[in-house]
N, CA, C and O atoms as a GROMACS GRO file, in nm:
protein
  248
    1MET      N    1   4.006   8.983  -4.804
    1MET     CA    2   3.928   8.902  -4.880
    1MET      C    3   3.965   8.835  -5.014
    1MET      O    4   3.892   8.754  -5.072
    2ALA      N    5   4.088   8.878  -5.057
    2ALA     CA    6   4.132   8.822  -5.132
    2ALA      C    7   4.155   8.645  -5.148
    2ALA      O    8   4.143   8.564  -5.241
    3VAL      N    9   4.188   8.640  -5.021
    3VAL     CA   10   4.226   8.467  -4.991
    3VAL      C   11   4.077   8.410  -5.011
    3VAL      O   12   4.076   8.290  -5.039
    4GLU      N   13   3.977   8.458  -5.004
    4GLU     CA   14   3.835   8.414  -4.989
    4GLU      C   15   3.801   8.389  -5.162
    4GLU      O   16   3.762   8.286  -5.216
    5ASP      N   17   3.825   8.493  -5.209
    5ASP     CA   18   3.798   8.500  -5.359
    5ASP      C   19   3.890   8.404  -5.446
    5ASP      O   20   3.840   8.357  -5.548
    6GLU      N   21   4.044   8.367  -5.408
    6GLU     CA   22   4.072   8.292  -5.448
    6GLU      C   23   4.035   8.155  -5.434
    6GLU      O   24   4.039   8.069  -5.522
    7ARG      N   25   3.986   8.139  -5.275
    7ARG     CA   26   3.944   7.981  -5.267
    7ARG      C   27   3.795   7.973  -5.360
    7ARG      O   28   3.770   7.866  -5.414
    8ARG      N   29   3.703   8.083  -5.375
    8ARG     CA   30   3.624   8.069  -5.430
    8ARG      C   31   3.618   8.014  -5.582
    8ARG      O   32   3.546   7.932  -5.638
    9THR      N   33   3.748   8.112  -5.635
    9THR     CA   34   3.779   8.065  -5.801
    9THR      C   35   3.814   7.930  -5.784
    9THR      O   36   3.747   7.859  -5.860
   10ALA      N   37   3.906   7.859  -5.702
   10ALA     CA   38   3.960   7.745  -5.717
   10ALA      C   39   3.858   7.592  -5.702
   10ALA      O   40   3.875   7.483  -5.756
   11ALA      N   41   3.747   7.641  -5.604
   11ALA     CA   42   3.644   7.547  -5.597
   11ALA      C   43   3.548   7.538  -5.699
   11ALA      O   44   3.476   7.438  -5.707
   12ILE      N   45   3.537   7.668  -5.806
   12ILE     CA   46   3.482   7.662  -5.917
   12ILE      C   47   3.529   7.592  -6.030
   12ILE      O   48   3.471   7.516  -6.108
   13VAL      N   49   3.669   7.641  -6.022
   13VAL     CA   50   3.747   7.550  -6.139
   13VAL      C   51   3.738   7.379  -6.087
   13VAL      O   52   3.686   7.304  -6.169
   14ALA      N   53   3.772   7.334  -5.991
   14ALA     CA   54   3.766   7.231  -5.993
   14ALA      C   55   3.650   7.148  -5.966
   14ALA      O   56   3.656   7.033  -5.921
   15VAL      N   57   3.522   7.225  -6.002
   15VAL     CA   58   3.392   7.140  -5.996
   15VAL      C   59   3.378   7.146  -6.129
   15VAL      O   60   3.331   7.045  -6.182
   16LEU      N   61   3.407   7.242  -6.202
   16LEU     CA   62   3.438   7.222  -6.381
   16LEU      C   63   3.510   7.134  -6.391
   16LEU      O   64   3.455   7.046  -6.457
   17MET      N   65   3.622   7.103  -6.355
   17MET     CA   66   3.751   6.995  -6.424
   17MET      C   67   3.664   6.850  -6.352
   17MET      O   68   3.644   6.741  -6.406
   18HIS      N   69   3.637   6.882  -6.260
   18HIS     CA   70   3.523   6.733  -6.223
   18HIS      C   71   3.420   6.700  -6.319
   18HIS      O   72   3.417   6.586  -6.367
   19MET      N   73   3.309   6.813  -6.362
   19MET     CA   74   3.235   6.744  -6.446
   19MET      C   75   3.256   6.703  -6.598
   19MET      O   76   3.194   6.617  -6.661
   20ARG      N   77   3.373   6.798  -6.645
   20ARG     CA   78   3.433   6.744  -6.784
   20ARG      C   79   3.492   6.611  -6.785
   20ARG      O   80   3.487   6.533  -6.881
   21ALA      N   81   3.561   6.585  -6.651
   21ALA     CA   82   3.632   6.425  -6.662
   21ALA      C   83   3.513   6.328  -6.655
   21ALA      O   84   3.528   6.210  -6.689
   22GLN      N   85   3.376   6.383  -6.605
   22GLN     CA   86   3.300   6.257  -6.589
   22GLN      C   87   3.220   6.238  -6.738
   22GLN      O   88   3.141   6.146  -6.756
   23GLY      N   89   3.254   6.341  -6.841
   23GLY     CA   90   3.202   6.314  -6.955
   23GLY      C   91   3.108   6.403  -7.019
   23GLY      O   92   3.140   6.522  -7.026
   24GLU      N   93   2.982   6.360  -7.074
   24GLU     CA   94   2.929   6.489  -7.146
   24GLU      C   95   2.841   6.553  -7.034
   24GLU      O   96   2.788   6.496  -6.939
   25ASP      N   97   2.836   6.699  -7.070
   25ASP     CA   98   2.784   6.783  -6.950
   25ASP      C   99   2.654   6.789  -6.967
   25ASP      O  100   2.616   6.842  -7.071
   26GLU      N  101   2.558   6.740  -6.877
   26GLU     CA  102   2.383   6.776  -6.893
   26GLU      C  103   2.332   6.883  -6.956
   26GLU      O  104   2.263   6.871  -7.058
   27SER      N  105   2.368   7.024  -6.888
   27SER     CA  106   2.357   7.127  -6.923
   27SER      C  107   2.382   7.174  -7.076
   27SER      O  108   2.321   7.274  -7.115
   28ALA      N  109   2.480   7.096  -7.174
   28ALA     CA  110   2.535   7.101  -7.277
   28ALA      C  111   2.444   7.053  -7.350
   28ALA      O  112   2.405   7.106  -7.454
   29ARG      N  113   2.392   6.923  -7.291
   29ARG     CA  114   2.306   6.852  -7.400
   29ARG      C  115   2.170   6.888  -7.381
   29ARG      O  116   2.115   6.853  -7.485
   30ALA      N  117   2.083   6.941  -7.302
   30ALA     CA  118   1.975   7.025  -7.291
   30ALA      C  119   1.966   7.161  -7.404
   30ALA      O  120   1.867   7.205  -7.464
   31ARG      N  121   2.081   7.195  -7.406
   31ARG     CA  122   2.099   7.291  -7.530
   31ARG      C  123   2.096   7.275  -7.692
   31ARG      O  124   2.093   7.357  -7.782
   32GLN      N  125   2.096   7.158  -7.690
   32GLN     CA  126   2.098   7.088  -7.814
   32GLN      C  127   1.944   7.093  -7.879
   32GLN      O  128   1.839   7.082  -7.816
   33PRO      N  129   1.957   7.110  -8.008
   33PRO     CA  130   1.816   7.114  -8.061
   33PRO      C  131   1.726   6.974  -8.058
   33PRO      O  132   1.603   6.982  -8.056
   34GLY      N  133   1.781   6.871  -8.058
   34GLY     CA  134   1.692   6.733  -8.030
   34GLY      C  135   1.670   6.657  -8.157
   34GLY      O  136   1.749   6.673  -8.250
   35ALA      N  137   1.572   6.580  -8.168
   35ALA     CA  138   1.577   6.507  -8.274
   35ALA      C  139   1.459   6.591  -8.380
   35ALA      O  140   1.394   6.680  -8.325
   36PRO      N  141   1.437   6.569  -8.494
   36PRO     CA  142   1.394   6.626  -8.597
   36PRO      C  143   1.224   6.651  -8.533
   36PRO      O  144   1.163   6.757  -8.538
   37TRP      N  145   1.174   6.522  -8.476
   37TRP     CA  146   1.034   6.515  -8.459
   37TRP      C  147   0.992   6.618  -8.336
   37TRP      O  148   0.895   6.691  -8.320
   38SER      N  149   1.100   6.594  -8.264
   38SER     CA  150   1.086   6.731  -8.115
   38SER      C  151   1.090   6.892  -8.168
   38SER      O  152   1.022   6.981  -8.117
   39GLN      N  153   1.187   6.912  -8.284
   39GLN     CA  154   1.207   7.043  -8.356
   39GLN      C  155   1.078   7.070  -8.384
   39GLN      O  156   1.023   7.169  -8.336
   40ASP      N  157   0.992   6.951  -8.496
   40ASP     CA  158   0.910   6.983  -8.528
   40ASP      C  159   0.788   6.994  -8.469
   40ASP      O  160   0.691   7.047  -8.524
   41HIS      N  161   0.787   6.938  -8.340
   41HIS     CA  162   0.632   6.947  -8.253
   41HIS      C  163   0.648   7.095  -8.213
   41HIS      O  164   0.569   7.188  -8.232
   42ARG      N  165   0.808   7.094  -8.135
   42ARG     CA  166   0.791   7.242  -8.087
   42ARG      C  167   0.757   7.364  -8.188
   42ARG      O  168   0.681   7.453  -8.149
   43ARG      N  169   0.812   7.366  -8.318
   43ARG     CA  170   0.738   7.446  -8.397
   43ARG      C  171   0.629   7.465  -8.420
   43ARG      O  172   0.590   7.582  -8.409
   44THR      N  173   0.544   7.372  -8.458
   44THR     CA  174   0.401   7.351  -8.451
   44THR      C  175   0.316   7.424  -8.356
   44THR      O  176   0.212   7.486  -8.379
   45MET      N  177   0.388   7.401  -8.226
   45MET     CA  178   0.304   7.413  -8.078
   45MET      C  179   0.303   7.604  -8.088
   45MET      O  180   0.217   7.680  -8.041
   46VAL      N  181   0.401   7.631  -8.147
   46VAL     CA  182   0.394   7.777  -8.121
   46VAL      C  183   0.394   7.809  -8.252
   46VAL      O  184   0.485   7.887  -8.283
   47GLY      N  185   0.312   7.768  -8.351
   47GLY     CA  186   0.233   7.845  -8.462
   47GLY      C  187   0.329   7.843  -8.574
   47GLY      O  188   0.283   7.863  -8.687
   48GLN      N  189   0.456   7.819  -8.559
   48GLN     CA  190   0.543   7.827  -8.658
   48GLN      C  191   0.510   7.696  -8.762
   48GLN      O  192   0.441   7.596  -8.742
   49ALA      N  193   0.588   7.737  -8.881
   49ALA     CA  194   0.575   7.648  -8.999
   49ALA      C  195   0.613   7.527  -8.958
   49ALA      O  196   0.666   7.510  -8.848
   50SER      N  197   0.588   7.421  -9.054
   50SER     CA  198   0.670   7.265  -8.981
   50SER      C  199   0.814   7.275  -9.028
   50SER      O  200   0.861   7.355  -9.108
   51LEU      N  201   0.885   7.163  -8.951
   51LEU     CA  202   1.050   7.182  -8.996
   51LEU      C  203   1.042   7.137  -9.146
   51LEU      O  204   1.104   7.212  -9.220
   52MET      N  205   0.989   7.046  -9.198
   52MET     CA  206   1.027   7.013  -9.343
   52MET      C  207   0.958   7.125  -9.439
   52MET      O  208   0.995   7.120  -9.556
   53HIS      N  209   0.874   7.212  -9.410
   53HIS     CA  210   0.844   7.306  -9.462
   53HIS      C  211   0.919   7.482  -9.463
   53HIS      O  212   0.893   7.581  -9.531
   54ALA      N  213   1.023   7.457  -9.350
   54ALA     CA  214   1.096   7.560  -9.294
   54ALA      C  215   1.239   7.499  -9.367
   54ALA      O  216   1.316   7.576  -9.425
   55ARG      N  217   1.262   7.376  -9.361
   55ARG     CA  218   1.389   7.343  -9.453
   55ARG      C  219   1.365   7.377  -9.613
   55ARG      O  220   1.453   7.441  -9.672
   56ALA      N  221   1.251   7.336  -9.681
   56ALA     CA  222   1.220   7.338  -9.783
   56ALA      C  223   1.196   7.489  -9.850
   56ALA      O  224   1.208   7.510  -9.971
   57SER      N  225   1.171   7.565  -9.775
   57SER     CA  226   1.179   7.711  -9.804
   57SER      C  227   1.315   7.801  -9.833
   57SER      O  228   1.329   7.907  -9.893
   58ARG      N  229   1.388   7.735  -9.782
   58ARG     CA  230   1.528   7.765  -9.803
   58ARG      C  231   1.567   7.802  -9.973
   58ARG      O  232   1.508   7.749 -10.067
   59SER      N  233   1.658   7.884  -9.983
   59SER     CA  234   1.729   7.877 -10.136
   59SER      C  235   1.842   7.784 -10.150
   59SER      O  236   1.932   7.782 -10.067
   60PRO      N  237   1.839   7.717 -10.241
   60PRO     CA  238   1.907   7.633 -10.279
   60PRO      C  239   2.063   7.661 -10.266
   60PRO      O  240   2.104   7.772 -10.231
   61TRP      N  241   2.148   7.557 -10.296
   61TRP     CA  242   2.262   7.614 -10.314
   61TRP      C  243   2.339   7.652 -10.467
   61TRP      O  244   2.313   7.595 -10.573
   62ARG      N  245   2.410   7.732 -10.454
   62ARG     CA  246   2.436   7.786 -10.603
   62ARG      C  247   2.585   7.734 -10.635
   62ARG      O  248   2.637   7.759 -10.744
   0.00000   0.00000   0.00000
């Protein structure tokens, strides 16, 4: 079974290296917060305060 584990590991590493060589990973891009309009829209749709209000309510720099 050790040979199968090594082959599986090698295949996973090869796929990850190929994806990294292709450029930006689509799954990583999907985890980004997105444009401010998108963030604000998502916040208001779930009942949270708007993004402008959330940013303004933080304490100022000291």
